[in-house]
N, CA, C and O atoms as a Tinker XYZ file with bonds, in Angstrom:
   492  protein
     1  N     -0.217000   46.706000  -51.026000    73     2
     2  CA    -1.141000   46.017000  -51.019000    64     1     3
     3  C     -1.107000   44.590000  -51.184000    63     2     4     5
     4  O     -1.919000   44.046000  -50.435000    81     3
     5  N     -0.389000   43.714000  -51.970000    73     3     6
     6  CA    -0.307000   42.558000  -51.985000    64     5     7
     7  C      0.362000   41.740000  -50.807000    63     6     8     9
     8  O      0.201000   40.539000  -50.591000    81     7
     9  N      1.226000   42.716000  -50.011000    73     7    10
    10  CA     1.880000   42.466000  -48.875000    64     9    11
    11  C      0.879000   42.021000  -47.971000    63    10    12    13
    12  O      0.828000   40.888000  -47.490000    81    11
    13  N      0.000000   43.050000  -47.732000    73    11    14
    14  CA    -1.033000   42.923000  -46.616000    64    13    15
    15  C     -1.812000   41.686000  -46.906000    63    14    16    17
    16  O     -1.979000   40.916000  -45.961000    81    15
    17  N     -2.290000   41.391000  -48.009000    73    15    18
    18  CA    -3.107000   40.289000  -48.540000    64    17    19
    19  C     -2.206000   38.898000  -48.111000    63    18    20    21
    20  O     -2.697000   38.003000  -47.423000    81    19
    21  N     -1.160000   38.875000  -48.502000    73    19    22
    22  CA    -0.317000   37.468000  -48.005000    64    21    23
    23  C     -0.058000   37.467000  -46.609000    63    22    24    25
    24  O      0.105000   36.424000  -45.975000    81    23
    25  N     -0.008000   38.743000  -46.048000    73    23    26
    26  CA    -0.023000   38.444000  -44.369000    64    25    27
    27  C     -1.258000   38.124000  -43.770000    63    26    28    29
    28  O     -1.190000   37.594000  -42.661000    81    27
    29  N     -2.577000   38.364000  -44.345000    73    27    30
    30  CA    -3.637000   38.110000  -44.058000    64    29    31
    31  C     -3.935000   36.507000  -44.357000    63    30    32    33
    32  O     -4.579000   35.696000  -43.692000    81    31
    33  N     -3.405000   36.397000  -45.290000    73    31    34
    34  CA    -3.906000   34.824000  -45.922000    64    33    35
    35  C     -2.924000   34.006000  -44.686000    63    34    36    37
    36  O     -3.360000   33.084000  -43.996000    81    35
    37  N     -1.802000   34.456000  -44.609000    73    35    38
    38  CA    -1.012000   33.525000  -43.535000    64    37    39
    39  C     -1.530000   33.414000  -42.435000    63    38    40    41
    40  O     -1.880000   32.290000  -42.075000    81    39
    41  N     -1.771000   34.789000  -41.396000    73    39    42
    42  CA    -2.308000   34.762000  -40.150000    64    41    43
    43  C     -3.679000   33.727000  -40.164000    63    42    44    45
    44  O     -4.015000   32.883000  -39.333000    81    43
    45  N     -4.255000   34.092000  -41.304000    73    43    46
    46  CA    -5.506000   33.277000  -41.015000    64    45    47
    47  C     -5.424000   31.592000  -41.147000    63    46    48    49
    48  O     -6.037000   30.756000  -40.484000    81    47
    49  N     -4.621000   31.429000  -42.047000    73    47    50
    50  CA    -4.286000   30.123000  -42.254000    64    49    51
    51  C     -3.662000   29.609000  -40.911000    63    50    52    53
    52  O     -4.094000   28.490000  -40.634000    81    51
    53  N     -2.901000   30.032000  -40.135000    73    51    54
    54  CA    -2.418000   29.587000  -39.013000    64    53    55
    55  C     -3.382000   29.638000  -37.816000    63    54    56    57
    56  O     -3.198000   28.878000  -36.866000    81    55
    57  N     -4.468000   30.565000  -37.835000    73    55    58
    58  CA    -5.380000   30.379000  -36.622000    64    57    59
    59  C     -6.236000   29.624000  -37.004000    63    58    60    61
    60  O     -6.882000   29.114000  -36.089000    81    59
    61  N     -6.632000   29.211000  -38.441000    73    59    62
    62  CA    -7.166000   27.915000  -38.478000    64    61    63
    63  C     -6.789000   26.569000  -38.108000    63    62    64    65
    64  O     -7.469000   25.641000  -37.670000    81    63
    65  N     -5.197000   26.695000  -38.457000    73    63    66
    66  CA    -4.723000   25.390000  -38.252000    64    65    67
    67  C     -4.760000   25.071000  -36.678000    63    66    68    69
    68  O     -5.044000   23.979000  -36.187000    81    67
    69  N     -4.392000   26.323000  -35.940000    73    67    70
    70  CA    -4.263000   26.213000  -34.465000    64    69    71
    71  C     -5.682000   25.736000  -33.748000    63    70    72    73
    72  O     -5.721000   25.083000  -32.706000    81    71
    73  N     -6.744000   26.145000  -34.435000    73    71    74
    74  CA    -7.998000   25.945000  -34.293000    64    73    75
    75  C     -8.194000   24.272000  -34.120000    63    74    76    77
    76  O     -8.138000   23.561000  -33.116000    81    75
    77  N     -8.414000   24.002000  -35.357000    73    75    78
    78  CA    -8.454000   22.605000  -35.690000    64    77    79
    79  C     -7.435000   21.514000  -34.836000    63    78    80    81
    80  O     -7.768000   20.370000  -34.530000    81    79
    81  N     -6.141000   22.137000  -34.536000    73    79    82
    82  CA    -5.370000   20.885000  -33.677000    64    81    83
    83  C     -5.870000   21.162000  -32.466000    63    82    84    85
    84  O     -6.005000   20.124000  -31.818000    81    83
    85  N     -6.273000   22.330000  -31.765000    73    83    86
    86  CA    -6.824000   22.151000  -30.551000    64    85    87
    87  C     -8.002000   21.391000  -30.308000    63    86    88    89
    88  O     -8.132000   20.779000  -29.248000    81    87
    89  N     -8.971000   21.375000  -31.298000    73    87    90
    90  CA   -10.063000   20.715000  -31.151000    64    89    91
    91  C     -9.898000   19.169000  -31.286000    63    90    92    93
    92  O    -10.681000   18.432000  -30.686000    81    91
    93  N     -8.910000   18.669000  -32.049000    73    91    94
    94  CA    -8.454000   17.311000  -32.398000    64    93    95
    95  C     -7.589000   16.944000  -31.057000    63    94    96    97
    96  O     -7.852000   15.804000  -30.675000    81    95
    97  N     -6.855000   17.457000  -30.441000    73    95    98
    98  CA    -6.464000   17.012000  -29.125000    64    97    99
    99  C     -7.047000   16.809000  -28.225000    63    98   100   101
   100  O     -6.743000   15.892000  -27.462000    81    99
   101  N     -8.400000   17.855000  -27.968000    73    99   102
   102  CA    -9.347000   17.444000  -26.713000    64   101   103
   103  C    -10.040000   16.278000  -27.078000    63   102   104   105
   104  O    -10.390000   15.515000  -26.177000    81   103
   105  N    -10.310000   16.000000  -28.307000    73   103   106
   106  CA   -11.283000   14.749000  -28.717000    64   105   107
   107  C    -10.516000   13.569000  -28.583000    63   106   108   109
   108  O    -10.911000   12.503000  -28.112000    81   107
   109  N     -9.379000   13.834000  -29.033000    73   107   110
   110  CA    -8.744000   12.051000  -29.173000    64   109   111
   111  C     -7.918000   11.591000  -27.577000    63   110   112   113
   112  O     -7.050000   10.725000  -27.466000    81   111
   113  N     -8.322000   12.199000  -26.784000    73   111   114
   114  CA    -7.648000   11.945000  -25.660000    64   113   115
   115  C     -7.800000   10.507000  -25.044000    63   114   116   117
   116  O     -8.850000   10.078000  -24.565000    81   115
   117  N     -6.584000    9.803000  -25.122000    73   115   118
   118  CA    -7.037000    8.390000  -24.869000    64   117   119
   119  C     -6.776000    8.218000  -23.183000    63   118   120   121
   120  O     -6.012000    8.856000  -22.458000    81   119
   121  N     -7.748000    7.065000  -22.841000    73   119   122
   122  CA    -7.449000    6.812000  -21.408000    64   121   123
   123  C     -6.290000    6.273000  -21.115000    63   122   124   125
   124  O     -5.954000    5.292000  -21.779000    81   123
   125  N     -5.525000    6.699000  -20.210000    73   123   126
   126  CA    -4.185000    6.176000  -19.541000    64   125   127
   127  C     -4.530000    5.540000  -18.250000    63   126   128   129
   128  O     -4.853000    6.162000  -17.238000    81   127
   129  N     -4.425000    4.057000  -18.375000    73   127   130
   130  CA    -4.173000    3.463000  -17.000000    64   129   131
   131  C     -3.556000    3.887000  -15.919000    63   130   132   133
   132  O     -4.021000    3.957000  -14.782000    81   131
   133  N     -2.284000    4.230000  -16.362000    73   131   134
   134  CA    -1.373000    4.564000  -15.526000    64   133   135
   135  C     -1.627000    5.850000  -14.648000    63   134   136   137
   136  O     -1.123000    6.013000  -13.536000    81   135
   137  N     -2.280000    6.544000  -15.137000    73   135   138
   138  CA    -2.723000    7.978000  -14.606000    64   137   139
   139  C     -4.016000    7.475000  -13.557000    63   138   140   141
   140  O     -4.316000    8.226000  -12.628000    81   139
   141  N     -4.599000    6.460000  -13.706000    73   139   142
   142  CA    -5.981000    6.223000  -12.976000    64   141   143
   143  C     -5.594000    5.799000  -11.586000    63   142   144   145
   144  O     -4.913000    4.778000  -11.493000    81   143
   145  N     -5.933000    6.436000  -10.504000    73   143   146
   146  CA    -5.880000    5.852000   -9.349000    64   145   147
   147  C     -6.816000    5.182000   -8.495000    63   146   148   149
   148  O     -6.526000    4.817000   -7.356000    81   147
   149  N     -8.208000    4.977000   -9.165000    73   147   150
   150  CA    -9.279000    4.551000   -8.801000    64   149   151
   151  C     -9.018000    3.045000   -8.226000    63   150   152   153
   152  O     -7.955000    2.451000   -8.407000    81   151
   153  N     -9.862000    2.635000   -7.681000    73   151   154
   154  CA    -9.857000    1.365000   -7.032000    64   153   155
   155  C     -9.776000    0.427000   -7.953000    63   154   156   157
   156  O     -8.734000   -0.224000   -8.031000    81   155
   157  N    -10.933000    0.154000   -8.895000    73   155   158
   158  CA   -10.977000   -0.272000  -10.327000    64   157   159
   159  C     -9.637000   -0.486000  -11.108000    63   158   160   161
   160  O     -9.435000   -1.505000  -11.768000    81   159
   161  N     -8.769000    0.498000  -10.997000    73   159   162
   162  CA    -7.672000    0.602000  -12.172000    64   161   163
   163  C     -6.792000   -0.332000  -11.110000    63   162   164   165
   164  O     -5.933000   -1.073000  -11.588000    81   163
   165  N     -7.006000   -0.299000   -9.664000    73   163   166
   166  CA    -5.807000   -0.889000   -8.758000    64   165   167
   167  C     -6.175000   -2.667000   -8.778000    63   166   168   169
   168  O     -5.473000   -3.659000   -8.580000    81   167
   169  N     -7.184000   -2.533000   -9.016000    73   167   170
   170  CA    -7.861000   -4.236000   -9.157000    64   169   171
   171  C     -7.273000   -4.894000  -10.276000    63   170   172   173
   172  O     -6.824000   -6.039000  -10.322000    81   171
   173  N     -7.338000   -3.884000  -11.327000    73   171   174
   174  CA    -6.777000   -4.415000  -12.866000    64   173   175
   175  C     -5.334000   -4.590000  -12.452000    63   174   176   177
   176  O     -4.984000   -5.769000  -12.383000    81   175
   177  N     -4.468000   -3.736000  -12.178000    73   175   178
   178  CA    -3.139000   -3.645000  -11.853000    64   177   179
   179  C     -2.605000   -5.232000  -11.202000    63   178   180   181
   180  O     -1.777000   -6.039000  -11.622000    81   179
   181  N     -3.391000   -5.228000  -10.145000    73   179   182
   182  CA    -3.158000   -6.196000   -9.039000    64   181   183
   183  C     -3.669000   -7.738000   -9.792000    63   182   184   185
   184  O     -3.008000   -8.720000   -9.454000    81   183
   185  N     -4.521000   -7.902000  -10.534000    73   183   186
   186  CA    -5.374000   -9.502000  -10.873000    64   185   187
   187  C     -5.237000   -9.520000  -12.550000    63   186   188   189
   188  O     -5.216000  -10.635000  -13.071000    81   187
   189  N     -5.152000   -8.470000  -13.324000    73   187   190
   190  CA    -5.526000   -8.627000  -14.732000    64   189   191
   191  C     -3.858000   -8.219000  -15.544000    63   190   192   193
   192  O     -3.498000   -8.766000  -16.587000    81   191
   193  N     -3.080000   -7.242000  -14.847000    73   191   194
   194  CA    -2.178000   -6.993000  -16.024000    64   193   195
   195  C     -1.023000   -7.784000  -16.106000    63   194   196   197
   196  O     -0.228000   -7.596000  -17.027000    81   195
   197  N     -0.825000   -8.682000  -15.221000    73   195   198
   198  CA     0.262000   -9.649000  -15.208000    64   197   199
   199  C     -0.018000  -10.709000  -16.553000    63   198   200   201
   200  O      0.878000  -11.426000  -17.000000    81   199
   201  N     -1.398000  -10.678000  -17.103000    73   199   202
   202  CA    -1.246000  -11.393000  -18.432000    64   201   203
   203  C     -1.856000  -10.444000  -19.207000    63   202   204   205
   204  O     -1.469000  -10.664000  -20.354000    81   203
   205  N     -2.807000   -9.246000  -19.199000    73   203   206
   206  CA    -3.118000   -8.441000  -20.247000    64   205   207
   207  C     -2.206000   -7.220000  -20.577000    63   206   208   209
   208  O     -2.432000   -6.328000  -21.394000    81   207
   209  N     -1.203000   -7.367000  -19.818000    73   207   210
   210  CA    -0.083000   -6.074000  -19.661000    64   209   211
   211  C     -0.525000   -4.834000  -18.752000    63   210   212   213
   212  O     -1.657000   -4.688000  -18.290000    81   211
   213  N      0.492000   -4.019000  -18.584000    73   211   214
   214  CA     0.032000   -2.941000  -17.620000    64   213   215
   215  C     -0.853000   -2.129000  -18.446000    63   214   216   217
   216  O     -1.521000   -1.279000  -17.857000    81   215
   217  N     -0.975000   -2.247000  -19.735000    73   215   218
   218  CA    -1.819000   -0.925000  -20.029000    64   217   219
   219  C     -3.274000   -1.452000  -20.863000    63   218   220   221
   220  O     -4.088000   -0.726000  -21.434000    81   219
   221  N     -3.304000   -3.151000  -20.708000    73   219   222
   222  CA    -4.327000   -3.604000  -20.814000    64   221   223
   223  C     -4.395000   -4.173000  -22.692000    63   222   224   225
   224  O     -5.366000   -4.629000  -23.296000    81   223
   225  N     -3.181000   -3.952000  -23.130000    73   223   226
   226  CA    -3.116000   -4.094000  -24.562000    64   225   227
   227  C     -2.673000   -5.745000  -24.917000    63   226   228   229
   228  O     -2.303000   -6.069000  -26.046000    81   227
   229  N     -2.754000   -6.542000  -23.983000    73   227   230
   230  CA    -2.488000   -7.766000  -24.093000    64   229   231
   231  C     -0.838000   -8.032000  -24.343000    63   230   232   233
   232  O     -0.089000   -7.098000  -24.628000    81   231
   233  N     -0.408000   -9.305000  -24.212000    73   231   234
   234  CA     0.785000   -9.574000  -24.376000    64   233   235
   235  C      1.050000  -10.948000  -24.943000    63   234   236   237
   236  O      0.128000  -11.702000  -25.254000    81   235
   237  N      2.351000  -11.268000  -25.073000    73   235   238
   238  CA     2.556000  -12.807000  -25.054000    64   237   239
   239  C      3.615000  -13.329000  -24.207000    63   238   240   241
   240  O      4.794000  -12.974000  -24.190000    81   239
   241  N      2.867000  -14.483000  -23.299000    73   239   242
   242  CA     3.393000  -14.989000  -22.232000    64   241   243
   243  C      4.592000  -15.943000  -22.448000    63   242   244   245
   244  O      4.706000  -16.677000  -23.430000    81   243
   245  N      5.610000  -15.841000  -21.270000    73   243   246
   246  CA     6.578000  -17.006000  -21.737000    64   245   247
   247  C      6.402000  -18.311000  -22.368000    63   246   248   249
   248  O      7.316000  -18.820000  -23.017000    81   247
   249  N      5.336000  -18.841000  -22.218000    73   247   250
   250  CA     5.195000  -20.086000  -22.878000    64   249   251
   251  C      4.501000  -19.984000  -24.322000    63   250   252   253
   252  O      4.078000  -20.982000  -24.906000    81   251
   253  N      4.435000  -18.868000  -24.767000    73   251   254
   254  CA     3.975000  -18.599000  -25.986000    64   253   255
   255  C      2.463000  -18.134000  -25.999000    63   254   256   257
   256  O      2.036000  -17.855000  -27.120000    81   255
   257  N      1.679000  -18.019000  -25.062000    73   255   258
   258  CA     0.480000  -17.830000  -25.299000    64   257   259
   259  C      0.248000  -16.553000  -25.582000    63   258   260   261
   260  O      1.073000  -15.707000  -25.235000    81   259
   261  N     -0.712000  -16.260000  -26.142000    73   259   262
   262  CA    -1.163000  -14.541000  -26.955000    64   261   263
   263  C     -2.280000  -14.187000  -25.888000    63   262   264   265
   264  O     -3.321000  -14.814000  -26.087000    81   263
   265  N     -2.303000  -13.442000  -24.947000    73   263   266
   266  CA    -3.130000  -12.870000  -24.358000    64   265   267
   267  C     -3.889000  -11.904000  -24.903000    63   266   268   269
   268  O     -3.180000  -10.929000  -25.150000    81   267
   269  N     -5.371000  -11.683000  -25.296000    73   267   270
   270  CA    -5.801000  -10.563000  -25.882000    64   269   271
   271  C     -5.618000   -9.099000  -25.385000    63   270   272   273
   272  O     -5.468000   -8.848000  -24.190000    81   271
   273  N     -5.634000   -8.231000  -26.269000    73   271   274
   274  CA    -5.972000   -6.956000  -25.740000    64   273   275
   275  C     -7.401000   -6.739000  -25.413000    63   274   276   277
   276  O     -8.307000   -7.324000  -26.005000    81   275
   277  N     -7.593000   -5.835000  -24.401000    73   275   278
   278  CA    -8.819000   -5.475000  -23.625000    64   277   279
   279  C     -8.988000   -4.243000  -24.264000    63   278   280   281
   280  O    -10.111000   -3.807000  -24.012000    81   279
   281  N     -8.324000   -3.483000  -25.003000    73   279   282
   282  CA    -8.606000   -2.257000  -25.232000    64   281   283
   283  C     -8.829000   -2.099000  -26.859000    63   282   284   285
   284  O     -9.319000   -1.064000  -27.311000    81   283
   285  N     -8.500000   -3.019000  -27.569000    73   283   286
   286  CA    -8.300000   -2.624000  -29.225000    64   285   287
   287  C     -8.899000   -4.056000  -29.961000    63   286   288   289
   288  O     -9.049000   -5.062000  -29.268000    81   287
   289  N     -9.191000   -4.060000  -31.263000    73   287   290
   290  CA    -9.376000   -5.262000  -31.841000    64   289   291
   291  C    -10.983000   -5.809000  -31.574000    63   290   292   293
   292  O    -11.912000   -5.249000  -30.992000    81   291
   293  N    -10.915000   -7.015000  -32.184000    73   291   294
   294  CA   -12.288000   -8.012000  -31.924000    64   293   295
   295  C    -12.375000   -8.341000  -30.594000    63   294   296   297
   296  O    -11.342000   -8.709000  -30.036000    81   295
   297  N    -13.223000   -8.292000  -30.083000    73   295   298
   298  CA   -13.327000   -8.854000  -28.633000    64   297   299
   299  C    -14.213000  -10.023000  -28.395000    63   298   300   301
   300  O    -15.338000   -9.979000  -28.893000    81   299
   301  N    -13.840000  -11.115000  -27.666000    73   299   302
   302  CA   -14.778000  -12.360000  -27.769000    64   301   303
   303  C    -16.044000  -12.026000  -27.016000    63   302   304   305
   304  O    -17.132000  -12.482000  -27.370000    81   303
   305  N    -15.894000  -11.214000  -25.957000    73   303   306
   306  CA   -16.796000  -11.024000  -24.944000    64   305   307
   307  C    -17.284000   -9.534000  -24.824000    63   306   308   309
   308  O    -16.668000   -8.924000  -23.949000    81   307
   309  N    -18.128000   -8.879000  -25.410000    73   307   310
   310  CA   -18.709000   -7.661000  -25.615000    64   309   311
   311  C    -19.806000   -7.039000  -24.574000    63   310   312   313
   312  O    -19.689000   -5.917000  -24.082000    81   311
   313  N    -20.731000   -7.802000  -24.348000    73   311   314
   314  CA   -22.073000   -7.460000  -23.456000    64   313   315
   315  C    -21.163000   -7.485000  -21.953000    63   314   316   317
   316  O    -20.177000   -8.196000  -21.757000    81   315
   317  N    -21.762000   -6.532000  -20.980000    73   315   318
   318  CA   -21.541000   -6.510000  -19.739000    64   317   319
   319  C    -21.911000   -7.617000  -19.101000    63   318   320   321
   320  O    -21.530000   -7.671000  -17.932000    81   319
   321  N    -22.711000   -8.774000  -19.610000    73   319   322
   322  CA   -22.927000  -10.133000  -18.817000    64   321   323
   323  C    -21.740000  -11.037000  -19.156000    63   322   324   325
   324  O    -21.192000  -11.850000  -18.411000    81   323
   325  N    -21.420000  -10.706000  -20.559000    73   323   326
   326  CA   -20.245000  -11.882000  -20.690000    64   325   327
   327  C    -19.153000  -11.427000  -20.372000    63   326   328   329
   328  O    -18.396000  -12.262000  -19.877000    81   327
   329  N    -18.642000  -10.071000  -20.496000    73   327   330
   330  CA   -17.571000   -9.778000  -19.531000    64   329   331
   331  C    -17.455000  -10.215000  -17.945000    63   330   332   333
   332  O    -16.496000  -10.801000  -17.443000    81   331
   333  N    -18.583000   -9.818000  -17.320000    73   331   334
   334  CA   -18.705000  -10.294000  -15.956000    64   333   335
   335  C    -18.562000  -11.773000  -15.911000    63   334   336   337
   336  O    -17.850000  -12.185000  -14.995000    81   335
   337  N    -19.136000  -12.745000  -16.780000    73   335   338
   338  CA   -19.139000  -13.957000  -16.524000    64   337   339
   339  C    -17.432000  -14.607000  -16.967000    63   338   340   341
   340  O    -16.877000  -15.583000  -16.461000    81   339
   341  N    -17.054000  -13.960000  -17.738000    73   339   342
   342  CA   -15.540000  -14.301000  -18.068000    64   341   343
   343  C    -14.483000  -13.849000  -16.799000    63   342   344   345
   344  O    -13.535000  -14.526000  -16.403000    81   343
   345  N    -14.819000  -12.797000  -16.385000    73   343   346
   346  CA   -13.898000  -12.634000  -15.018000    64   345   347
   347  C    -14.110000  -13.551000  -14.023000    63   346   348   349
   348  O    -13.177000  -13.851000  -13.277000    81   347
   349  N    -15.317000  -14.098000  -13.883000    73   347   350
   350  CA   -15.855000  -14.693000  -12.667000    64   349   351
   351  C    -15.737000  -16.109000  -12.928000    63   350   352   353
   352  O    -15.605000  -16.875000  -11.974000    81   351
   353  N    -15.767000  -16.523000  -14.060000    73   351   354
   354  CA   -15.534000  -18.034000  -14.487000    64   353   355
   355  C    -14.325000  -18.112000  -15.140000    63   354   356   357
   356  O    -13.646000  -19.084000  -14.809000    81   355
   357  N    -13.842000  -17.362000  -15.987000    73   355   358
   358  CA   -12.568000  -17.664000  -16.605000    64   357   359
   359  C    -12.930000  -18.464000  -17.825000    63   358   360   361
   360  O    -14.026000  -18.355000  -18.373000    81   359
   361  N    -11.999000  -19.254000  -18.223000    73   359   362
   362  CA   -12.286000  -20.141000  -19.438000    64   361   363
   363  C    -11.407000  -19.351000  -20.342000    63   362   364   365
   364  O    -10.900000  -18.255000  -20.101000    81   363
   365  N    -11.272000  -20.286000  -21.736000    73   363   366
   366  CA   -10.572000  -19.856000  -22.857000    64   365   367
   367  C     -8.879000  -19.431000  -22.568000    63   366   368   369
   368  O     -8.260000  -18.618000  -23.255000    81   367
   369  N     -8.320000  -20.181000  -21.396000    73   367   370
   370  CA    -7.194000  -19.883000  -20.798000    64   369   371
   371  C     -7.256000  -18.834000  -19.710000    63   370   372   373
   372  O     -6.155000  -18.645000  -19.194000    81   371
   373  N     -8.031000  -18.257000  -19.323000    73   371   374
   374  CA    -8.182000  -17.603000  -18.378000    64   373   375
   375  C     -8.631000  -17.932000  -17.079000    63   374   376   377
   376  O     -9.766000  -18.388000  -16.941000    81   375
   377  N     -7.852000  -17.753000  -16.066000    73   375   378
   378  CA    -8.073000  -18.239000  -14.348000    64   377   379
   379  C     -9.398000  -17.600000  -14.091000    63   378   380   381
   380  O     -9.626000  -16.477000  -14.542000    81   379
   381  N    -10.151000  -18.157000  -13.497000    73   379   382
   382  CA   -11.485000  -17.651000  -12.851000    64   381   383
   383  C    -11.113000  -16.690000  -11.535000    63   382   384   385
   384  O    -10.108000  -16.861000  -10.844000    81   383
   385  N    -12.013000  -15.750000  -11.341000    73   383   386
   386  CA   -11.831000  -15.058000  -10.305000    64   385   387
   387  C    -12.719000  -14.754000   -9.288000    63   386   388   389
   388  O    -12.572000  -13.797000   -8.527000    81   387
   389  N    -13.902000  -15.772000   -9.245000    73   387   390
   390  CA   -14.971000  -16.019000   -8.346000    64   389   391
   391  C    -14.341000  -15.936000   -7.312000    63   390   392   393
   392  O    -14.638000  -14.900000   -6.719000    81   391
   393  N    -13.408000  -16.693000   -6.662000    73   391   394
   394  CA   -13.073000  -16.988000   -5.208000    64   393   395
   395  C    -11.957000  -16.173000   -4.886000    63   394   396   397
   396  O    -11.438000  -16.392000   -3.791000    81   395
   397  N    -11.338000  -15.032000   -5.801000    73   395   398
   398  CA   -10.450000  -14.154000   -5.393000    64   397   399
   399  C    -11.040000  -12.700000   -5.138000    63   398   400   401
   400  O    -10.567000  -11.943000   -4.289000    81   399
   401  N    -12.095000  -12.389000   -5.938000    73   399   402
   402  CA   -12.663000  -11.400000   -6.058000    64   401   403
   403  C    -14.050000  -11.418000   -5.536000    63   402   404   405
   404  O    -14.771000  -12.373000   -5.823000    81   403
   405  N    -14.586000  -10.235000   -4.630000    73   403   406
   406  CA   -15.915000  -10.371000   -4.312000    64   405   407
   407  C    -16.921000  -10.055000   -5.458000    63   406   408   409
   408  O    -16.295000   -9.688000   -6.453000    81   407
   409  N    -18.280000  -10.072000   -5.660000    73   407   410
   410  CA   -19.120000  -10.065000   -6.570000    64   409   411
   411  C    -19.091000   -8.365000   -7.021000    63   410   412   413
   412  O    -19.267000   -8.046000   -8.197000    81   411
   413  N    -18.886000   -7.498000   -6.111000    73   411   414
   414  CA   -18.640000   -6.135000   -6.177000    64   413   415
   415  C    -17.580000   -5.670000   -7.052000    63   414   416   417
   416  O    -17.677000   -4.809000   -7.927000    81   415
   417  N    -16.238000   -6.547000   -6.608000    73   415   418
   418  CA   -15.198000   -6.184000   -7.235000    64   417   419
   419  C    -15.118000   -6.591000   -8.750000    63   418   420   421
   420  O    -14.329000   -6.158000   -9.589000    81   419
   421  N    -16.181000   -7.584000   -8.920000    73   419   422
   422  CA   -16.090000   -8.181000  -10.369000    64   421   423
   423  C    -16.954000   -7.400000  -11.077000    63   422   424   425
   424  O    -16.846000   -7.502000  -12.299000    81   423
   425  N    -17.801000   -6.630000  -10.651000    73   423   426
   426  CA   -18.801000   -5.727000  -11.323000    64   425   427
   427  C    -17.891000   -4.500000  -11.727000    63   426   428   429
   428  O    -17.920000   -3.928000  -12.817000    81   427
   429  N    -17.079000   -4.199000  -10.650000    73   427   430
   430  CA   -16.364000   -2.792000  -10.847000    64   429   431
   431  C    -15.280000   -3.122000  -11.961000    63   430   432   433
   432  O    -15.014000   -2.232000  -12.769000    81   431
   433  N    -14.646000   -4.341000  -12.048000    73   431   434
   434  CA   -13.818000   -4.709000  -13.138000    64   433   435
   435  C    -14.420000   -4.671000  -14.258000    63   434   436   437
   436  O    -13.823000   -4.190000  -15.221000    81   435
   437  N    -15.782000   -5.182000  -14.402000    73   435   438
   438  CA   -16.443000   -5.462000  -15.767000    64   437   439
   439  C    -16.607000   -4.305000  -16.240000    63   438   440   441
   440  O    -16.252000   -4.072000  -17.395000    81   439
   441  N    -17.383000   -2.984000  -15.167000    73   439   442
   442  CA   -17.663000   -1.758000  -15.886000    64   441   443
   443  C    -16.276000   -1.195000  -16.428000    63   442   444   445
   444  O    -16.231000   -0.722000  -17.563000    81   443
   445  N    -15.194000   -1.242000  -15.654000    73   443   446
   446  CA   -13.939000   -0.469000  -15.938000    64   445   447
   447  C    -13.179000   -1.238000  -17.283000    63   446   448   449
   448  O    -12.316000   -0.629000  -17.915000    81   447
   449  N    -13.610000   -2.699000  -17.671000    73   447   450
   450  CA   -12.977000   -2.979000  -18.648000    64   449   451
   451  C    -13.952000   -2.465000  -20.156000    63   450   452   453
   452  O    -13.477000   -2.162000  -21.251000    81   451
   453  N    -15.158000   -2.492000  -19.825000    73   451   454
   454  CA   -15.938000   -2.059000  -20.641000    64   453   455
   455  C    -16.169000   -0.605000  -21.101000    63   454   456   457
   456  O    -16.457000   -0.245000  -22.243000    81   455
   457  N    -15.989000    0.175000  -19.996000    73   455   458
   458  CA   -16.106000    1.635000  -20.272000    64   457   459
   459  C    -14.988000    2.478000  -20.204000    63   458   460   461
   460  O    -15.099000    3.646000  -20.577000    81   459
   461  N    -13.640000    1.926000  -19.665000    73   459   462
   462  CA   -12.422000    2.788000  -19.730000    64   461   463
   463  C    -11.600000    2.102000  -20.590000    63   462   464   465
   464  O    -11.250000    2.735000  -21.586000    81   463
   465  N    -11.275000    1.188000  -20.494000    73   463   466
   466  CA   -10.463000    0.261000  -21.444000    64   465   467
   467  C    -10.729000    0.337000  -22.830000    63   466   468   469
   468  O     -9.899000    0.759000  -23.635000    81   467
   469  N    -12.076000   -0.131000  -23.193000    73   467   470
   470  CA   -12.619000   -0.151000  -24.262000    64   469   471
   471  C    -13.115000    1.095000  -24.896000    63   470   472   473
   472  O    -13.268000    1.063000  -26.117000    81   471
   473  N    -13.428000    2.348000  -24.159000    73   471   474
   474  CA   -13.942000    3.360000  -24.725000    64   473   475
   475  C    -13.043000    4.020000  -25.637000    63   474   476   477
   476  O    -11.823000    4.070000  -25.479000    81   475
   477  N    -13.724000    4.555000  -26.653000    73   475   478
   478  CA   -13.341000    5.031000  -27.756000    64   477   479
   479  C    -13.234000    6.713000  -27.676000    63   478   480   481
   480  O    -14.172000    7.374000  -27.231000    81   479
   481  N    -12.303000    7.171000  -28.034000    73   479   482
   482  CA   -12.158000    8.669000  -28.352000    64   481   483
   483  C    -13.372000    9.304000  -29.014000    63   482   484   485
   484  O    -13.990000    8.591000  -29.805000    81   483
   485  N    -13.731000   10.344000  -28.836000    73   483   486
   486  CA   -14.651000   10.858000  -29.326000    64   485   487
   487  C    -13.958000   11.469000  -30.837000    63   486   488   489
   488  O    -12.767000   11.776000  -30.877000    81   487
   489  N    -14.785000   11.588000  -31.944000    73   487   490
   490  CA   -14.035000   11.732000  -33.130000    64   489   491
   491  C    -14.913000   13.009000  -33.619000    63   490   492
   492  O    -14.654000   13.565000  -34.686000    81   491
């Protein structure tokens, strides 16, 4: 009888562990830029990744300039309007893209940064 109780406890614990592991992995899926084949991701890779890094996590340029992450940490520009203005007009060390990108492309990049790169996994 004690052997059956121990076996039931072990099996129950294993099932509970598997359940919570499965739930956790589904909810903490992080957006992967390299897997995204959308037009917006392509725009980011073409125009933004040279400074912000291929994954948007920022980097330090050869001249020592630290380019901020677009994915984590405190953001200078949080609202959609602020992000769109920064992309369009530049400033704070960033090149303006208003002459290189259409208004539509700037809006697409704004949405991409705000809703994909900065999206937080569900908890």
